[in-house]
C-alpha positions as CSV (number, residue, x, y, z in Angstrom):
1,M,67.0,91.1,82.3
2,D,67.4,94.8,81.7
3,K,69.1,96.5,84.6
4,L,67.6,99.4,86.4
5,P,69.1,103.0,86.4
6,L,70.2,102.0,89.9
7,S,73.5,102.3,91.9
8,V,73.9,100.1,94.9
9,A,76.1,101.7,97.5
10,I,77.8,99.6,100.3
11,I,80.4,100.2,102.9
12,A,82.3,97.2,104.2
13,Y,85.0,95.9,106.5
14,N,85.7,92.2,106.9
15,E,82.4,90.9,105.5
16,E,83.6,87.9,103.5
17,D,81.0,85.6,105.1
18,I,78.0,87.6,104.0
19,I,78.8,90.2,101.3
20,G,78.5,87.6,98.5
21,K,74.9,86.9,99.4
22,T,74.2,90.7,99.6
23,L,75.6,91.3,96.1
24,E,74.0,88.2,94.6
25,A,70.6,89.6,95.5
26,V,71.0,92.8,93.6
27,R,73.5,92.0,90.8
28,D,70.7,91.4,88.2
29,I,68.9,94.8,88.8
30,A,71.8,97.2,89.6
31,S,73.6,99.0,86.8
32,E,76.5,99.6,89.1
33,I,77.6,98.5,92.6
34,I,79.9,100.7,94.6
35,V,81.7,99.3,97.6
36,V,83.8,101.5,99.9
37,D,86.1,99.2,101.9
38,S,87.9,100.2,105.1
39,H,91.1,98.1,104.5
40,S,89.5,94.6,105.0
41,T,92.0,91.9,106.0
42,D,89.8,89.1,104.6
43,R,88.5,88.4,101.1
44,T,85.8,91.1,101.2
45,R,87.3,93.1,98.3
46,E,88.0,90.1,96.1
47,I,84.4,88.8,96.6
48,A,82.9,92.2,95.8
49,E,85.0,92.5,92.6
50,S,83.9,89.0,91.5
51,Y,80.4,90.4,91.4
52,G,81.4,93.3,89.2
53,A,81.5,95.9,92.0
54,K,83.7,99.0,91.8
55,V,85.7,98.7,95.0
56,Y,87.4,101.7,96.6
57,V,89.7,101.3,99.6
58,E,89.6,104.2,102.0
59,E,90.5,105.0,105.6
60,W,87.6,104.8,108.1
61,K,85.9,108.3,108.5
62,G,82.9,107.4,110.5
63,Y,79.6,105.8,109.3
64,A,78.0,108.9,107.8
65,Q,81.2,110.1,106.1
66,Q,81.9,106.7,104.7
67,K,78.4,106.3,103.3
68,N,78.6,109.8,101.8
69,S,81.9,108.8,100.1
70,A,80.1,105.9,98.5
71,L,77.2,108.1,97.6
72,E,79.5,110.6,95.7
73,K,80.8,107.7,93.5
74,C,77.3,106.7,92.3
75,T,76.4,107.7,88.8
76,Q,72.9,106.3,88.3
77,E,69.5,108.1,88.7
78,W,68.6,106.0,91.7
79,I,70.7,104.9,94.7
80,L,70.0,101.9,97.0
81,F,72.0,102.0,100.2
82,L,72.8,98.7,101.8
83,D,74.9,97.5,104.7
84,A,77.2,94.6,103.8
85,D,75.1,92.4,106.1
86,E,71.7,93.1,104.5
87,I,70.0,91.1,101.8
88,V,67.2,92.3,99.5
89,S,64.3,89.9,99.6
90,E,62.6,88.7,96.4
91,E,59.5,90.6,97.2
92,L,61.5,93.8,97.8
93,K,63.3,93.3,94.6
94,R,60.0,93.0,92.7
95,S,58.7,96.2,94.5
96,I,61.8,98.1,93.4
97,K,61.6,97.1,89.8
98,E,57.9,97.9,89.6
99,E,58.2,101.3,91.4
100,L,61.1,102.5,89.3
101,K,59.0,102.0,86.1
102,D,56.9,105.0,87.2
103,P,58.4,106.6,90.4
104,Q,55.8,108.3,92.7
105,A,58.3,109.7,95.2
106,D,61.9,110.9,95.6
107,G,62.7,108.3,98.3
108,Y,61.5,105.0,99.5
109,M,61.3,103.6,103.0
110,I,62.1,99.9,103.4
111,N,61.3,97.6,106.4
112,R,64.4,95.9,107.8
113,K,63.9,92.5,109.4
114,T,66.6,91.3,111.7
115,Y,67.8,87.7,112.0
116,Y,68.6,86.9,115.7
117,L,69.5,83.6,117.3
118,G,68.2,81.3,114.6
119,G,65.2,83.2,113.2
120,F,63.8,86.5,112.1
121,L,62.3,88.8,114.7
122,E,58.6,89.2,114.2
123,H,57.7,91.6,117.0
124,V,60.5,93.4,118.6
125,W,62.2,96.0,116.3
126,Q,59.3,95.5,113.9
127,P,58.5,97.3,111.8
128,E,61.8,99.1,111.3
129,W,61.4,101.5,108.4
130,R,64.6,102.9,106.9
131,L,65.0,105.4,104.0
132,R,67.3,103.5,101.7
133,L,66.2,104.0,98.0
134,V,66.6,107.6,96.9
135,R,66.7,109.7,93.8
136,R,70.2,111.2,93.3
137,S,68.7,114.5,92.3
138,A,66.9,114.7,95.7
139,D,70.3,115.7,97.3
140,P,70.7,112.7,99.6
141,V,73.1,113.0,102.5
142,W,74.0,111.0,105.5
143,K,74.1,112.7,108.9
144,G,75.3,111.5,112.3
145,D,77.7,108.8,113.2
146,I,76.7,105.5,114.9
147,H,73.0,106.5,114.6
148,E,73.4,107.9,111.1
149,V,70.3,108.9,109.1
150,L,69.7,109.5,105.4
151,L,68.1,112.8,104.5
152,I,66.7,113.9,101.1
153,K,64.7,116.8,99.7
154,G,61.4,115.5,98.4
155,R,58.5,113.1,99.1
156,T,58.9,109.5,100.5
157,R,56.8,106.4,100.3
158,K,57.0,102.9,101.7
159,L,57.9,99.8,99.6
160,K,56.6,96.3,100.0
161,G,59.1,93.6,100.9
162,D,61.7,93.2,103.6
163,L,65.4,93.9,103.8
164,Y,66.9,91.0,105.7
165,H,69.5,92.0,108.2
166,F,72.2,89.7,109.7
167,P,74.0,92.0,112.1
168,Y,75.6,89.4,114.5
169,R,77.7,86.3,114.1
170,G,76.7,85.2,117.5
171,L,76.3,86.6,121.0
172,K,80.1,87.1,121.4
173,N,80.1,89.2,118.3
174,Q,77.0,91.1,119.5
175,A,78.8,91.9,122.8
176,L,82.0,93.0,121.1
177,K,80.0,95.3,118.8
178,G,78.1,96.6,121.7
179,V,81.3,97.7,123.4
180,E,82.5,99.4,120.2
181,F,79.2,101.2,119.5
182,A,78.8,102.2,123.2
183,Q,82.2,103.9,123.2
184,I,81.3,105.8,120.0
185,D,78.0,106.8,121.4
186,A,79.5,107.9,124.7
187,K,82.1,110.0,122.8
188,E,79.3,111.7,120.8
189,K,77.4,112.5,124.0
190,F,80.5,113.8,125.7
191,K,81.3,116.1,122.8
192,A,77.8,117.4,122.9
193,G,78.1,118.2,126.6
194,K,75.7,115.6,127.8
195,K,75.6,115.3,131.6
196,V,75.5,111.9,133.3
197,S,74.0,110.9,136.6
198,F,75.2,107.7,138.2
199,T,71.8,106.8,139.6
200,R,69.6,107.9,136.7
201,D,71.8,106.8,133.8
202,I,73.9,103.9,135.0
203,L,71.5,102.3,137.4
204,L,68.0,103.1,136.2
205,R,68.4,103.6,132.4
206,P,69.4,99.9,131.8
207,L,66.4,98.8,133.7
208,W,64.2,101.0,131.7
209,T,65.8,99.7,128.5
210,F,65.0,96.2,129.4
211,F,61.4,97.0,130.3
212,K,61.0,98.9,127.1
213,E,62.4,96.1,124.8
214,F,60.8,93.2,126.6
215,F,57.4,94.6,127.4
216,L,56.6,97.7,125.5
217,R,58.2,96.5,122.2
218,K,56.9,93.0,122.8
219,G,60.2,91.2,123.1
220,F,58.4,88.7,125.3
221,L,56.5,87.5,122.2
222,E,59.9,86.3,120.8
223,G,60.3,83.9,123.7
224,R,63.8,83.2,125.0
225,R,65.3,85.2,122.1
226,G,63.4,88.2,123.2
227,L,64.6,87.9,126.7
228,I,68.3,87.6,125.6
229,L,67.9,90.5,123.2
230,S,66.3,92.7,125.9
231,L,69.1,91.9,128.4
232,M,71.8,92.6,125.7
233,A,70.1,96.0,125.0
234,S,70.1,96.8,128.7
235,Y,73.8,95.9,128.8
236,Y,74.5,98.2,125.9
237,T,72.8,101.1,127.7
238,F,74.8,100.3,130.9
239,L,78.0,100.4,128.8
240,K,77.2,103.6,127.0
241,Y,76.6,105.7,130.1
242,S,79.4,104.0,132.0
243,F,81.8,105.1,129.3
244,L,80.3,108.6,129.4
245,Y,80.8,108.6,133.1
246,E,84.4,107.6,132.7
247,L,85.0,110.3,130.1
248,K,83.6,112.9,132.5
249,L,85.8,111.7,135.3
250,K,88.9,111.8,133.2
251,A,88.0,115.3,132.0
252,D,87.3,116.5,135.6
253,I,90.6,115.0,136.9
254,G,92.5,116.5,134.0
255,D,91.0,120.0,134.8
256,R,91.9,119.7,138.4
257,L,95.5,118.6,137.6
258,W,95.8,121.5,135.1
259,R,94.6,124.0,137.6
260,R,97.2,122.7,140.2
261,E,100.0,123.1,137.7
262,E,99.0,126.7,137.0
263,R,99.3,127.7,140.7
């Protein structure tokens, strides 16, 4: 099969259990695969190299910066951005091949479907359109950190087919990731001067998050999985604003101590 004028860009850290499946799905269509690894301690790099990927080992710079580093190393006309835990479906692969024969846009939105507790979510978090396939000449750039987004100059369209997402290795892994991401999110809000109210943000926001995920986003249609997902989302919101509250307290206490020392 003739390969497409396509670079696949991936950032990775300790993804040996999934990255092989990610690369297997695109190895026959990509002219090059770029992997920026953040000093994995497992076999991530070796597996990526076995699929012909060009692997670069770099210090962690944040999600957007790390993805921009991968972007800079791409040489093909088109770039497909993937997370190491995402797998291109056969339908999506066919759509990419067909569209790149005669491109009608500068970027393409792809629906990401998440695997959670034994099956793919069909209602909550659906659809989840993400800009992932872009023309290099459209000046693509990633902005933000934990909620990073891809921006381009030009028109976008949607592609048929799903991008399968396997974000968690179980509920423990989800909880640990939630703590990590909540801390990053809280630091972003703190740097931006975001205020925090104990009643509004720590008590009421988690309740609103649960209501939004379970009822408004139809988590209840997912059954028990939807209930657990909604509770975990509520827990994440609680952590995020609790961490922000803690940062504010530390800053206030530090300011008071500093003023005392100046007297």
